[in-house]
C-alpha positions, 0 to 999 in steps of 0.5 A: 515500466519504462526504462530510462538512462537515469533510472526507471519511470513507472505509472504506479496507478496503472502498473497494477490491476484490480481483480474481482473479490481479490487483493493483488500485490506486485513487488517493485523493489526488495532490498536490505534497507527497504521494500516497495510493493503495489497493492490493489484491493477490491471493495471490501477486501483488506488485511487483518490486524498485524504488526511489522518490525519496520516503519511503513509508508502507504501512498494512496494511489486510487480509491478509499480505505479505512486503516486502523493504526494502534486503535486509531481509525483513519480514512484515506483516499487517493493523494494521501500518505500514511506513516505507520510506525514499526511494531504498532498493530494495524489493519486495512479495509477497502471502502471502495476499490483501493490501490496503494504503494507500500514502502517498508523502511528497514 
C-alpha cells in the first residue's frame, strides 16, 4: 500500500496473490460500521452456503466465479459488482482463479 498525504492508494488486484489449491484472504479495514477484505480463490475453491448479518458487496477484480444468492445463481467476472442482502444464504465457487474485494456494511 502506498501512503499519501490524503489517504492510502492501493493496487487491489496486485495486493493479494493466488496460492495453488487455496483461498487467501487479507483484511484491509475492520471498523464498527464496515469491513473491507481481499480474497483470492484458486480455480475450484469456494465458500459453502452461509449467511451474514450484514449487507455484502463483492467487487470482482480478476477471474470468474459462480455465486448463489438465495437460490438464484449468477456468474460474475472482473469489473462487475454484486450486492448481497443480509440474512440471505449465499455461496461462491471460483470457475477460474478469482479475486474479489468484499465490503461488509454493518
